[in-house]
CHARMM-style PDB file with segment names, atoms N, HN, CA, C and O in Angstrom:
ATOM      1  N   MET     1      -6.445 -90.434 -23.304  1.00  0.00      PROA
ATOM      2  CA  MET     1      -5.602 -90.021 -24.399  1.00  0.00      PROA
ATOM      3  C   MET     1      -4.950 -91.265 -25.003  1.00  0.00      PROA
ATOM      4  O   MET     1      -4.386 -92.099 -24.296  1.00  0.00      PROA
ATOM      5  N   THR     2      -5.040 -91.361 -26.288  1.00  0.00      PROA
ATOM      6  HN  THR     2      -5.498 -90.683 -26.862  1.00  0.00      PROA
ATOM      7  CA  THR     2      -4.490 -92.543 -26.943  1.00  0.00      PROA
ATOM      8  C   THR     2      -2.964 -92.433 -27.057  1.00  0.00      PROA
ATOM      9  O   THR     2      -2.390 -91.349 -26.954  1.00  0.00      PROA
ATOM     10  N   GLN     3      -2.343 -93.565 -27.267  1.00  0.00      PROA
ATOM     11  HN  GLN     3      -2.809 -94.446 -27.351  1.00  0.00      PROA
ATOM     12  CA  GLN     3      -0.890 -93.605 -27.382  1.00  0.00      PROA
ATOM     13  C   GLN     3      -0.408 -92.794 -28.581  1.00  0.00      PROA
ATOM     14  O   GLN     3       0.644 -92.160 -28.508  1.00  0.00      PROA
ATOM     15  N   ASP     4      -1.150 -92.802 -29.671  1.00  0.00      PROA
ATOM     16  HN  ASP     4      -2.005 -93.317 -29.731  1.00  0.00      PROA
ATOM     17  CA  ASP     4      -0.765 -92.029 -30.864  1.00  0.00      PROA
ATOM     18  C   ASP     4      -0.742 -90.529 -30.579  1.00  0.00      PROA
ATOM     19  O   ASP     4       0.148 -89.817 -31.043  1.00  0.00      PROA
ATOM     20  N   ILE     5      -1.712 -90.059 -29.825  1.00  0.00      PROA
ATOM     21  HN  ILE     5      -2.435 -90.638 -29.448  1.00  0.00      PROA
ATOM     22  CA  ILE     5      -1.776 -88.632 -29.486  1.00  0.00      PROA
ATOM     23  C   ILE     5      -0.608 -88.269 -28.573  1.00  0.00      PROA
ATOM     24  O   ILE     5       0.003 -87.213 -28.739  1.00  0.00      PROA
ATOM     25  N   ILE     6      -0.299 -89.123 -27.625  1.00  0.00      PROA
ATOM     26  HN  ILE     6      -0.796 -89.980 -27.489  1.00  0.00      PROA
ATOM     27  CA  ILE     6       0.828 -88.876 -26.726  1.00  0.00      PROA
ATOM     28  C   ILE     6       2.136 -88.822 -27.506  1.00  0.00      PROA
ATOM     29  O   ILE     6       2.960 -87.935 -27.286  1.00  0.00      PROA
ATOM     30  N   ILE     7       2.322 -89.766 -28.409  1.00  0.00      PROA
ATOM     31  HN  ILE     7       1.652 -90.487 -28.588  1.00  0.00      PROA
ATOM     32  CA  ILE     7       3.540 -89.801 -29.229  1.00  0.00      PROA
ATOM     33  C   ILE     7       3.644 -88.542 -30.085  1.00  0.00      PROA
ATOM     34  O   ILE     7       4.723 -87.963 -30.205  1.00  0.00      PROA
ATOM     35  N   GLU     8       2.537 -88.118 -30.676  1.00  0.00      PROA
ATOM     36  HN  GLU     8       1.660 -88.589 -30.579  1.00  0.00      PROA
ATOM     37  CA  GLU     8       2.532 -86.918 -31.504  1.00  0.00      PROA
ATOM     38  C   GLU     8       2.901 -85.683 -30.677  1.00  0.00      PROA
ATOM     39  O   GLU     8       3.688 -84.850 -31.126  1.00  0.00      PROA
ATOM     40  N   LYS     9       2.337 -85.563 -29.472  1.00  0.00      PROA
ATOM     41  HN  LYS     9       1.698 -86.240 -29.108  1.00  0.00      PROA
ATOM     42  CA  LYS     9       2.653 -84.425 -28.609  1.00  0.00      PROA
ATOM     43  C   LYS     9       4.125 -84.441 -28.201  1.00  0.00      PROA
ATOM     44  O   LYS     9       4.782 -83.400 -28.195  1.00  0.00      PROA
ATOM     45  N   LEU    10       4.635 -85.613 -27.865  1.00  0.00      PROA
ATOM     46  HN  LEU    10       4.101 -86.458 -27.870  1.00  0.00      PROA
ATOM     47  CA  LEU    10       6.042 -85.716 -27.485  1.00  0.00      PROA
ATOM     48  C   LEU    10       6.967 -85.364 -28.653  1.00  0.00      PROA
ATOM     49  O   LEU    10       7.991 -84.709 -28.460  1.00  0.00      PROA
ATOM     50  N   GLU    11       6.611 -85.792 -29.848  1.00  0.00      PROA
ATOM     51  HN  GLU    11       5.779 -86.323 -30.006  1.00  0.00      PROA
ATOM     52  CA  GLU    11       7.419 -85.458 -31.023  1.00  0.00      PROA
ATOM     53  C   GLU    11       7.468 -83.951 -31.240  1.00  0.00      PROA
ATOM     54  O   GLU    11       8.521 -83.409 -31.576  1.00  0.00      PROA
ATOM     55  N   LYS    12       6.347 -83.271 -31.053  1.00  0.00      PROA
ATOM     56  HN  LYS    12       5.491 -83.711 -30.780  1.00  0.00      PROA
ATOM     57  CA  LYS    12       6.314 -81.814 -31.192  1.00  0.00      PROA
ATOM     58  C   LYS    12       7.191 -81.149 -30.138  1.00  0.00      PROA
ATOM     59  O   LYS    12       7.923 -80.205 -30.436  1.00  0.00      PROA
ATOM     60  N   ILE    13       7.115 -81.640 -28.917  1.00  0.00      PROA
ATOM     61  HN  ILE    13       6.520 -82.407 -28.675  1.00  0.00      PROA
ATOM     62  CA  ILE    13       7.919 -81.073 -27.832  1.00  0.00      PROA
ATOM     63  C   ILE    13       9.403 -81.301 -28.097  1.00  0.00      PROA
ATOM     64  O   ILE    13      10.210 -80.389 -27.919  1.00  0.00      PROA
ATOM     65  N   PHE    14       9.769 -82.513 -28.520  1.00  0.00      PROA
ATOM     66  HN  PHE    14       9.113 -83.254 -28.664  1.00  0.00      PROA
ATOM     67  CA  PHE    14      11.169 -82.802 -28.822  1.00  0.00      PROA
ATOM     68  C   PHE    14      11.680 -81.933 -29.977  1.00  0.00      PROA
ATOM     69  O   PHE    14      12.818 -81.464 -29.947  1.00  0.00      PROA
ATOM     70  N   TYR    15      10.850 -81.724 -30.977  1.00  0.00      PROA
ATOM     71  HN  TYR    15       9.926 -82.105 -31.001  1.00  0.00      PROA
ATOM     72  CA  TYR    15      11.220 -80.879 -32.112  1.00  0.00      PROA
ATOM     73  C   TYR    15      11.461 -79.444 -31.630  1.00  0.00      PROA
ATOM     74  O   TYR    15      12.452 -78.816 -32.005  1.00  0.00      PROA
ATOM     75  N   GLU    16      10.555 -78.935 -30.802  1.00  0.00      PROA
ATOM     76  HN  GLU    16       9.751 -79.445 -30.498  1.00  0.00      PROA
ATOM     77  CA  GLU    16      10.692 -77.578 -30.269  1.00  0.00      PROA
ATOM     78  C   GLU    16      11.962 -77.454 -29.425  1.00  0.00      PROA
ATOM     79  O   GLU    16      12.704 -76.480 -29.552  1.00  0.00      PROA
ATOM     80  N   CYS    17      12.205 -78.435 -28.574  1.00  0.00      PROA
ATOM     81  HN  CYS    17      11.602 -79.226 -28.471  1.00  0.00      PROA
ATOM     82  CA  CYS    17      13.405 -78.411 -27.736  1.00  0.00      PROA
ATOM     83  C   CYS    17      14.668 -78.460 -28.578  1.00  0.00      PROA
ATOM     84  O   CYS    17      15.653 -77.789 -28.270  1.00  0.00      PROA
ATOM     85  N   ASP    18      14.640 -79.245 -29.626  1.00  0.00      PROA
ATOM     86  HN  ASP    18      13.840 -79.790 -29.875  1.00  0.00      PROA
ATOM     87  CA  ASP    18      15.801 -79.344 -30.509  1.00  0.00      PROA
ATOM     88  C   ASP    18      16.109 -78.000 -31.164  1.00  0.00      PROA
ATOM     89  O   ASP    18      17.272 -77.612 -31.270  1.00  0.00      PROA
ATOM     90  N   LYS    19      15.076 -77.294 -31.600  1.00  0.00      PROA
ATOM     91  HN  LYS    19      14.131 -77.609 -31.514  1.00  0.00      PROA
ATOM     92  CA  LYS    19      15.276 -75.972 -32.209  1.00  0.00      PROA
ATOM     93  C   LYS    19      15.886 -74.997 -31.200  1.00  0.00      PROA
ATOM     94  O   LYS    19      16.797 -74.240 -31.537  1.00  0.00      PROA
ATOM     95  N   HSD    20      15.388 -75.017 -29.978  1.00  0.00      PROA
ATOM     96  HN  HSD    20      14.648 -75.632 -29.705  1.00  0.00      PROA
ATOM     97  CA  HSD    20      15.941 -74.151 -28.942  1.00  0.00      PROA
ATOM     98  C   HSD    20      17.408 -74.507 -28.672  1.00  0.00      PROA
ATOM     99  O   HSD    20      18.244 -73.618 -28.510  1.00  0.00      PROA
ATOM    100  N   LEU    21      17.716 -75.793 -28.625  1.00  0.00      PROA
ATOM    101  HN  LEU    21      17.037 -76.515 -28.757  1.00  0.00      PROA
ATOM    102  CA  LEU    21      19.098 -76.220 -28.393  1.00  0.00      PROA
ATOM    103  C   LEU    21      20.022 -75.797 -29.521  1.00  0.00      PROA
ATOM    104  O   LEU    21      21.164 -75.412 -29.274  1.00  0.00      PROA
ATOM    105  N   GLN    22      19.545 -75.863 -30.753  1.00  0.00      PROA
ATOM    106  HN  GLN    22      18.617 -76.176 -30.954  1.00  0.00      PROA
ATOM    107  CA  GLN    22      20.357 -75.414 -31.889  1.00  0.00      PROA
ATOM    108  C   GLN    22      20.713 -73.940 -31.743  1.00  0.00      PROA
ATOM    109  O   GLN    22      21.860 -73.550 -31.963  1.00  0.00      PROA
ATOM    110  N   ARG    23      19.731 -73.120 -31.373  1.00  0.00      PROA
ATOM    111  HN  ARG    23      18.799 -73.437 -31.195  1.00  0.00      PROA
ATOM    112  CA  ARG    23      19.970 -71.680 -31.223  1.00  0.00      PROA
ATOM    113  C   ARG    23      20.866 -71.401 -30.016  1.00  0.00      PROA
ATOM    114  O   ARG    23      21.718 -70.514 -30.066  1.00  0.00      PROA
ATOM    115  N   ILE    24      20.676 -72.154 -28.936  1.00  0.00      PROA
ATOM    116  HN  ILE    24      19.983 -72.875 -28.895  1.00  0.00      PROA
ATOM    117  CA  ILE    24      21.524 -71.998 -27.753  1.00  0.00      PROA
ATOM    118  C   ILE    24      22.969 -72.329 -28.107  1.00  0.00      PROA
ATOM    119  O   ILE    24      23.881 -71.590 -27.737  1.00  0.00      PROA
ATOM    120  N   ASN    25      23.184 -73.417 -28.811  1.00  0.00      PROA
ATOM    121  HN  ASN    25      22.442 -74.018 -29.112  1.00  0.00      PROA
ATOM    122  CA  ASN    25      24.547 -73.808 -29.190  1.00  0.00      PROA
ATOM    123  C   ASN    25      25.195 -72.780 -30.107  1.00  0.00      PROA
ATOM    124  O   ASN    25      26.381 -72.479 -29.971  1.00  0.00      PROA
ATOM    125  N   SER    26      24.426 -72.248 -31.029  1.00  0.00      PROA
ATOM    126  HN  SER    26      23.462 -72.492 -31.139  1.00  0.00      PROA
ATOM    127  CA  SER    26      24.946 -71.235 -31.952  1.00  0.00      PROA
ATOM    128  C   SER    26      25.354 -69.970 -31.195  1.00  0.00      PROA
ATOM    129  O   SER    26      26.446 -69.440 -31.401  1.00  0.00      PROA
ATOM    130  N   SER    27      24.482 -69.498 -30.335  1.00  0.00      PROA
ATOM    131  HN  SER    27      23.595 -69.928 -30.168  1.00  0.00      PROA
ATOM    132  CA  SER    27      24.794 -68.276 -29.593  1.00  0.00      PROA
ATOM    133  C   SER    27      25.895 -68.522 -28.564  1.00  0.00      PROA
ATOM    134  O   SER    27      26.690 -67.627 -28.281  1.00  0.00      PROA
ATOM    135  N   SER    28      25.943 -69.713 -28.012  1.00  0.00      PROA
ATOM    136  HN  SER    28      25.297 -70.440 -28.242  1.00  0.00      PROA
ATOM    137  CA  SER    28      26.975 -70.047 -27.030  1.00  0.00      PROA
ATOM    138  C   SER    28      28.369 -69.941 -27.634  1.00  0.00      PROA
ATOM    139  O   SER    28      29.293 -69.439 -26.994  1.00  0.00      PROA
ATOM    140  N   LYS    29      28.517 -70.411 -28.857  1.00  0.00      PROA
ATOM    141  HN  LYS    29      27.766 -70.818 -29.377  1.00  0.00      PROA
ATOM    142  CA  LYS    29      29.812 -70.318 -29.539  1.00  0.00      PROA
ATOM    143  C   LYS    29      30.231 -68.865 -29.722  1.00  0.00      PROA
ATOM    144  O   LYS    29      31.405 -68.528 -29.567  1.00  0.00      PROA
ATOM    145  N   LYS    30      29.280 -68.014 -30.048  1.00  0.00      PROA
ATOM    146  HN  LYS    30      28.326 -68.288 -30.173  1.00  0.00      PROA
ATOM    147  CA  LYS    30      29.583 -66.597 -30.233  1.00  0.00      PROA
ATOM    148  C   LYS    30      29.896 -65.907 -28.900  1.00  0.00      PROA
ATOM    149  O   LYS    30      30.694 -64.971 -28.848  1.00  0.00      PROA
ATOM    150  N   LEU    31      29.260 -66.378 -27.833  1.00  0.00      PROA
ATOM    151  HN  LEU    31      28.611 -67.138 -27.875  1.00  0.00      PROA
ATOM    152  CA  LEU    31      29.478 -65.776 -26.521  1.00  0.00      PROA
ATOM    153  C   LEU    31      30.838 -66.143 -25.931  1.00  0.00      PROA
ATOM    154  O   LEU    31      31.326 -65.458 -25.032  1.00  0.00      PROA
ATOM    155  N   GLU    32      31.447 -67.206 -26.422  1.00  0.00      PROA
ATOM    156  HN  GLU    32      31.051 -67.762 -27.152  1.00  0.00      PROA
ATOM    157  CA  GLU    32      32.763 -67.597 -25.914  1.00  0.00      PROA
ATOM    158  C   GLU    32      33.775 -66.467 -26.071  1.00  0.00      PROA
ATOM    159  O   GLU    32      34.735 -66.378 -25.305  1.00  0.00      PROA
ATOM    160  N   LEU    33      33.562 -65.611 -27.055  1.00  0.00      PROA
ATOM    161  HN  LEU    33      32.782 -65.683 -27.677  1.00  0.00      PROA
ATOM    162  CA  LEU    33      34.491 -64.509 -27.308  1.00  0.00      PROA
ATOM    163  C   LEU    33      34.466 -63.444 -26.215  1.00  0.00      PROA
ATOM    164  O   LEU    33      35.448 -62.724 -26.033  1.00  0.00      PROA
ATOM    165  N   ILE    34      33.357 -63.338 -25.489  1.00  0.00      PROA
ATOM    166  HN  ILE    34      32.560 -63.923 -25.638  1.00  0.00      PROA
ATOM    167  CA  ILE    34      33.252 -62.298 -24.453  1.00  0.00      PROA
ATOM    168  C   ILE    34      33.241 -62.871 -23.034  1.00  0.00      PROA
ATOM    169  O   ILE    34      33.131 -62.126 -22.060  1.00  0.00      PROA
ATOM    170  N   MET    35      33.353 -64.171 -22.927  1.00  0.00      PROA
ATOM    171  HN  MET    35      33.442 -64.775 -23.718  1.00  0.00      PROA
ATOM    172  CA  MET    35      33.325 -64.803 -21.608  1.00  0.00      PROA
ATOM    173  C   MET    35      34.732 -64.982 -21.081  1.00  0.00      PROA
ATOM    174  O   MET    35      35.643 -65.198 -21.880  1.00  0.00      PROA
ATOM    175  N   PRO    36      34.958 -64.906 -19.805  1.00  0.00      PROA
ATOM    176  CA  PRO    36      33.960 -64.636 -18.768  1.00  0.00      PROA
ATOM    177  C   PRO    36      33.541 -63.162 -18.806  1.00  0.00      PROA
ATOM    178  O   PRO    36      34.343 -62.270 -19.082  1.00  0.00      PROA
ATOM    179  N   LEU    37      32.290 -62.949 -18.527  1.00  0.00      PROA
ATOM    180  HN  LEU    37      31.638 -63.674 -18.303  1.00  0.00      PROA
ATOM    181  CA  LEU    37      31.714 -61.611 -18.582  1.00  0.00      PROA
ATOM    182  C   LEU    37      31.922 -60.938 -17.224  1.00  0.00      PROA
ATOM    183  O   LEU    37      31.524 -61.468 -16.187  1.00  0.00      PROA
ATOM    184  N   ASN    38      32.544 -59.777 -17.249  1.00  0.00      PROA
ATOM    185  HN  ASN    38      32.867 -59.346 -18.092  1.00  0.00      PROA
ATOM    186  CA  ASN    38      32.714 -59.000 -16.022  1.00  0.00      PROA
ATOM    187  C   ASN    38      32.002 -57.656 -16.191  1.00  0.00      PROA
ATOM    188  O   ASN    38      31.409 -57.384 -17.234  1.00  0.00      PROA
ATOM    189  N   LYS    39      32.069 -56.831 -15.166  1.00  0.00      PROA
ATOM    190  HN  LYS    39      32.551 -57.051 -14.318  1.00  0.00      PROA
ATOM    191  CA  LYS    39      31.353 -55.557 -15.198  1.00  0.00      PROA
ATOM    192  C   LYS    39      31.811 -54.685 -16.372  1.00  0.00      PROA
ATOM    193  O   LYS    39      30.980 -54.097 -17.065  1.00  0.00      PROA
ATOM    194  N   GLU    40      33.110 -54.598 -16.596  1.00  0.00      PROA
ATOM    195  HN  GLU    40      33.785 -55.075 -16.033  1.00  0.00      PROA
ATOM    196  CA  GLU    40      33.633 -53.749 -17.677  1.00  0.00      PROA
ATOM    197  C   GLU    40      33.174 -54.248 -19.045  1.00  0.00      PROA
ATOM    198  O   GLU    40      32.728 -53.459 -19.878  1.00  0.00      PROA
ATOM    199  N   LYS    41      33.282 -55.540 -19.273  1.00  0.00      PROA
ATOM    200  HN  LYS    41      33.645 -56.181 -18.596  1.00  0.00      PROA
ATOM    201  CA  LYS    41      32.826 -56.098 -20.556  1.00  0.00      PROA
ATOM    202  C   LYS    41      31.324 -55.891 -20.726  1.00  0.00      PROA
ATOM    203  O   LYS    41      30.858 -55.539 -21.810  1.00  0.00      PROA
ATOM    204  N   TYR    42      30.571 -56.111 -19.649  1.00  0.00      PROA
ATOM    205  HN  TYR    42      30.949 -56.397 -18.769  1.00  0.00      PROA
ATOM    206  CA  TYR    42      29.111 -55.955 -19.705  1.00  0.00      PROA
ATOM    207  C   TYR    42      28.731 -54.528 -20.108  1.00  0.00      PROA
ATOM    208  O   TYR    42      27.845 -54.323 -20.938  1.00  0.00      PROA
ATOM    209  N   LEU    43      29.400 -53.566 -19.522  1.00  0.00      PROA
ATOM    210  HN  LEU    43      30.119 -53.733 -18.848  1.00  0.00      PROA
ATOM    211  CA  LEU    43      29.074 -52.162 -19.810  1.00  0.00      PROA
ATOM    212  C   LEU    43      29.492 -51.733 -21.208  1.00  0.00      PROA
ATOM    213  O   LEU    43      29.030 -50.702 -21.697  1.00  0.00      PROA
ATOM    214  N   ASN    44      30.355 -52.500 -21.859  1.00  0.00      PROA
ATOM    215  HN  ASN    44      30.730 -53.338 -21.462  1.00  0.00      PROA
ATOM    216  CA  ASN    44      30.856 -52.140 -23.187  1.00  0.00      PROA
ATOM    217  C   ASN    44      30.428 -53.114 -24.285  1.00  0.00      PROA
ATOM    218  O   ASN    44      31.061 -53.171 -25.339  1.00  0.00      PROA
ATOM    219  N   LEU    45      29.375 -53.869 -24.051  1.00  0.00      PROA
ATOM    220  HN  LEU    45      28.861 -53.822 -23.194  1.00  0.00      PROA
ATOM    221  CA  LEU    45      28.889 -54.801 -25.066  1.00  0.00      PROA
ATOM    222  C   LEU    45      28.407 -54.050 -26.299  1.00  0.00      PROA
ATOM    223  O   LEU    45      27.789 -52.991 -26.195  1.00  0.00      PROA
ATOM    224  N   THR    46      28.695 -54.607 -27.453  1.00  0.00      PROA
ATOM    225  HN  THR    46      29.198 -55.468 -27.538  1.00  0.00      PROA
ATOM    226  CA  THR    46      28.183 -54.036 -28.702  1.00  0.00      PROA
ATOM    227  C   THR    46      26.725 -54.474 -28.877  1.00  0.00      PROA
ATOM    228  O   THR    46      26.243 -55.356 -28.166  1.00  0.00      PROA
ATOM    229  N   GLU    47      26.043 -53.858 -29.815  1.00  0.00      PROA
ATOM    230  HN  GLU    47      26.434 -53.141 -30.393  1.00  0.00      PROA
ATOM    231  CA  GLU    47      24.655 -54.251 -30.103  1.00  0.00      PROA
ATOM    232  C   GLU    47      24.573 -55.712 -30.538  1.00  0.00      PROA
ATOM    233  O   GLU    47      23.654 -56.429 -30.142  1.00  0.00      PROA
ATOM    234  N   ASP    48      25.530 -56.151 -31.349  1.00  0.00      PROA
ATOM    235  HN  ASP    48      26.276 -55.569 -31.671  1.00  0.00      PROA
ATOM    236  CA  ASP    48      25.543 -57.543 -31.794  1.00  0.00      PROA
ATOM    237  C   ASP    48      25.745 -58.499 -30.620  1.00  0.00      PROA
ATOM    238  O   ASP    48      25.090 -59.538 -30.545  1.00  0.00      PROA
ATOM    239  N   GLU    49      26.641 -58.154 -29.714  1.00  0.00      PROA
ATOM    240  HN  GLU    49      27.174 -57.310 -29.775  1.00  0.00      PROA
ATOM    241  CA  GLU    49      26.881 -59.001 -28.542  1.00  0.00      PROA
ATOM    242  C   GLU    49      25.649 -59.060 -27.643  1.00  0.00      PROA
ATOM    243  O   GLU    49      25.327 -60.109 -27.085  1.00  0.00      PROA
ATOM    244  N   ILE    50      24.968 -57.932 -27.510  1.00  0.00      PROA
ATOM    245  HN  ILE    50      25.229 -57.080 -27.964  1.00  0.00      PROA
ATOM    246  CA  ILE    50      23.736 -57.891 -26.716  1.00  0.00      PROA
ATOM    247  C   ILE    50      22.667 -58.776 -27.358  1.00  0.00      PROA
ATOM    248  O   ILE    50      21.949 -59.487 -26.655  1.00  0.00      PROA
ATOM    249  N   GLN    51      22.559 -58.736 -28.678  1.00  0.00      PROA
ATOM    250  HN  GLN    51      23.143 -58.158 -29.248  1.00  0.00      PROA
ATOM    251  CA  GLN    51      21.579 -59.567 -29.373  1.00  0.00      PROA
ATOM    252  C   GLN    51      21.877 -61.055 -29.182  1.00  0.00      PROA
ATOM    253  O   GLN    51      20.965 -61.860 -28.994  1.00  0.00      PROA
ATOM    254  N   VAL    52      23.151 -61.407 -29.231  1.00  0.00      PROA
ATOM    255  HN  VAL    52      23.892 -60.753 -29.383  1.00  0.00      PROA
ATOM    256  CA  VAL    52      23.529 -62.818 -29.042  1.00  0.00      PROA
ATOM    257  C   VAL    52      23.228 -63.245 -27.613  1.00  0.00      PROA
ATOM    258  O   VAL    52      22.705 -64.337 -27.392  1.00  0.00      PROA
ATOM    259  N   LEU    53      23.547 -62.406 -26.650  1.00  0.00      PROA
ATOM    260  HN  LEU    53      23.972 -61.518 -26.830  1.00  0.00      PROA
ATOM    261  CA  LEU    53      23.253 -62.704 -25.248  1.00  0.00      PROA
ATOM    262  C   LEU    53      21.746 -62.822 -25.025  1.00  0.00      PROA
ATOM    263  O   LEU    53      21.285 -63.728 -24.331  1.00  0.00      PROA
ATOM    264  N   ASP    54      20.989 -61.906 -25.614  1.00  0.00      PROA
ATOM    265  HN  ASP    54      21.364 -61.170 -26.178  1.00  0.00      PROA
ATOM    266  CA  ASP    54      19.527 -61.967 -25.525  1.00  0.00      PROA
ATOM    267  C   ASP    54      18.992 -63.267 -26.124  1.00  0.00      PROA
ATOM    268  O   ASP    54      18.109 -63.906 -25.551  1.00  0.00      PROA
ATOM    269  N   GLN    55      19.528 -63.649 -27.269  1.00  0.00      PROA
ATOM    270  HN  GLN    55      20.246 -63.131 -27.734  1.00  0.00      PROA
ATOM    271  CA  GLN    55      19.071 -64.885 -27.910  1.00  0.00      PROA
ATOM    272  C   GLN    55      19.354 -66.084 -27.006  1.00  0.00      PROA
ATOM    273  O   GLN    55      18.496 -66.950 -26.838  1.00  0.00      PROA
ATOM    274  N   PHE    56      20.543 -66.136 -26.430  1.00  0.00      PROA
ATOM    275  HN  PHE    56      21.240 -65.432 -26.567  1.00  0.00      PROA
ATOM    276  CA  PHE    56      20.903 -67.237 -25.543  1.00  0.00      PROA
ATOM    277  C   PHE    56      19.935 -67.316 -24.365  1.00  0.00      PROA
ATOM    278  O   PHE    56      19.411 -68.385 -24.052  1.00  0.00      PROA
ATOM    279  N   LEU    57      19.705 -66.179 -23.720  1.00  0.00      PROA
ATOM    280  HN  LEU    57      20.131 -65.311 -23.975  1.00  0.00      PROA
ATOM    281  CA  LEU    57      18.828 -66.157 -22.545  1.00  0.00      PROA
ATOM    282  C   LEU    57      17.383 -66.488 -22.905  1.00  0.00      PROA
ATOM    283  O   LEU    57      16.713 -67.229 -22.185  1.00  0.00      PROA
ATOM    284  N   PHE    58      16.900 -65.933 -24.029  1.00  0.00      PROA
ATOM    285  HN  PHE    58      17.444 -65.331 -24.613  1.00  0.00      PROA
ATOM    286  CA  PHE    58      15.531 -66.196 -24.467  1.00  0.00      PROA
ATOM    287  C   PHE    58      15.335 -67.678 -24.763  1.00  0.00      PROA
ATOM    288  O   PHE    58      14.363 -68.283 -24.311  1.00  0.00      PROA
ATOM    289  N   ARG    59      16.263 -68.265 -25.527  1.00  0.00      PROA
ATOM    290  HN  ARG    59      17.053 -67.774 -25.895  1.00  0.00      PROA
ATOM    291  CA  ARG    59      16.136 -69.676 -25.901  1.00  0.00      PROA
ATOM    292  C   ARG    59      16.295 -70.593 -24.695  1.00  0.00      PROA
ATOM    293  O   ARG    59      15.644 -71.634 -24.617  1.00  0.00      PROA
ATOM    294  N   PHE    60      17.152 -70.214 -23.759  1.00  0.00      PROA
ATOM    295  HN  PHE    60      17.682 -69.367 -23.822  1.00  0.00      PROA
ATOM    296  CA  PHE    60      17.294 -71.002 -22.541  1.00  0.00      PROA
ATOM    297  C   PHE    60      15.969 -71.032 -21.779  1.00  0.00      PROA
ATOM    298  O   PHE    60      15.534 -72.086 -21.315  1.00  0.00      PROA
ATOM    299  N   GLY    61      15.338 -69.875 -21.657  1.00  0.00      PROA
ATOM    300  HN  GLY    61      15.691 -69.018 -22.034  1.00  0.00      PROA
ATOM    301  CA  GLY    61      14.038 -69.803 -20.986  1.00  0.00      PROA
ATOM    302  C   GLY    61      12.968 -70.604 -21.715  1.00  0.00      PROA
ATOM    303  O   GLY    61      12.175 -71.311 -21.093  1.00  0.00      PROA
ATOM    304  N   LYS    62      12.953 -70.487 -23.045  1.00  0.00      PROA
ATOM    305  HN  LYS    62      13.597 -69.913 -23.550  1.00  0.00      PROA
ATOM    306  CA  LYS    62      11.967 -71.225 -23.839  1.00  0.00      PROA
ATOM    307  C   LYS    62      12.191 -72.743 -23.721  1.00  0.00      PROA
ATOM    308  O   LYS    62      11.235 -73.511 -23.621  1.00  0.00      PROA
ATOM    309  N   LEU    63      13.462 -73.161 -23.734  1.00  0.00      PROA
ATOM    310  HN  LEU    63      14.239 -72.537 -23.815  1.00  0.00      PROA
ATOM    311  CA  LEU    63      13.768 -74.581 -23.571  1.00  0.00      PROA
ATOM    312  C   LEU    63      13.298 -75.072 -22.208  1.00  0.00      PROA
ATOM    313  O   LEU    63      12.710 -76.147 -22.092  1.00  0.00      PROA
ATOM    314  N   HSD    64      13.560 -74.287 -21.198  1.00  0.00      PROA
ATOM    315  HN  HSD    64      14.038 -73.414 -21.292  1.00  0.00      PROA
ATOM    316  CA  HSD    64      13.136 -74.641 -19.842  1.00  0.00      PROA
ATOM    317  C   HSD    64      11.617 -74.778 -19.776  1.00  0.00      PROA
ATOM    318  O   HSD    64      11.105 -75.732 -19.190  1.00  0.00      PROA
ATOM    319  N   ASP    65      10.900 -73.839 -20.369  1.00  0.00      PROA
ATOM    320  HN  ASP    65      11.316 -73.064 -20.846  1.00  0.00      PROA
ATOM    321  CA  ASP    65       9.436 -73.898 -20.397  1.00  0.00      PROA
ATOM    322  C   ASP    65       8.934 -75.116 -21.161  1.00  0.00      PROA
ATOM    323  O   ASP    65       7.999 -75.784 -20.719  1.00  0.00      PROA
ATOM    324  N   ALA    66       9.545 -75.407 -22.296  1.00  0.00      PROA
ATOM    325  HN  ALA    66      10.304 -74.864 -22.655  1.00  0.00      PROA
ATOM    326  CA  ALA    66       9.106 -76.539 -23.124  1.00  0.00      PROA
ATOM    327  C   ALA    66       9.325 -77.867 -22.398  1.00  0.00      PROA
ATOM    328  O   ALA    66       8.512 -78.784 -22.512  1.00  0.00      PROA
ATOM    329  N   MET    67      10.407 -77.962 -21.666  1.00  0.00      PROA
ATOM    330  HN  MET    67      11.068 -77.217 -21.573  1.00  0.00      PROA
ATOM    331  CA  MET    67      10.683 -79.199 -20.934  1.00  0.00      PROA
ATOM    332  C   MET    67       9.769 -79.366 -19.736  1.00  0.00      PROA
ATOM    333  O   MET    67       9.489 -80.482 -19.299  1.00  0.00      PROA
ATOM    334  N   GLY    68       9.298 -78.217 -19.201  1.00  0.00      PROA
ATOM    335  HN  GLY    68       9.525 -77.310 -19.556  1.00  0.00      PROA
ATOM    336  CA  GLY    68       8.430 -78.265 -18.025  1.00  0.00      PROA
ATOM    337  C   GLY    68       7.092 -78.794 -18.381  1.00  0.00      PROA
ATOM    338  OT1 GLY    68       6.223 -78.907 -17.516  1.00  0.00      PROA
TER     339      GLY     68
END
């Protein structure tokens, strides 16, 4: 594999990771309003809060996969 191909692949991975980090940071700020999460808060999450939590967890997993 040539150095140019390696650099191109790394740039794509860094770009993907950056996008995941942007979404994680955005959702993290919104999650601060419900943290710390306890059983009562968890059982009473709104649809919007569930979507933000889902986004955080999904992007965290995707970031982890991309870095692996």
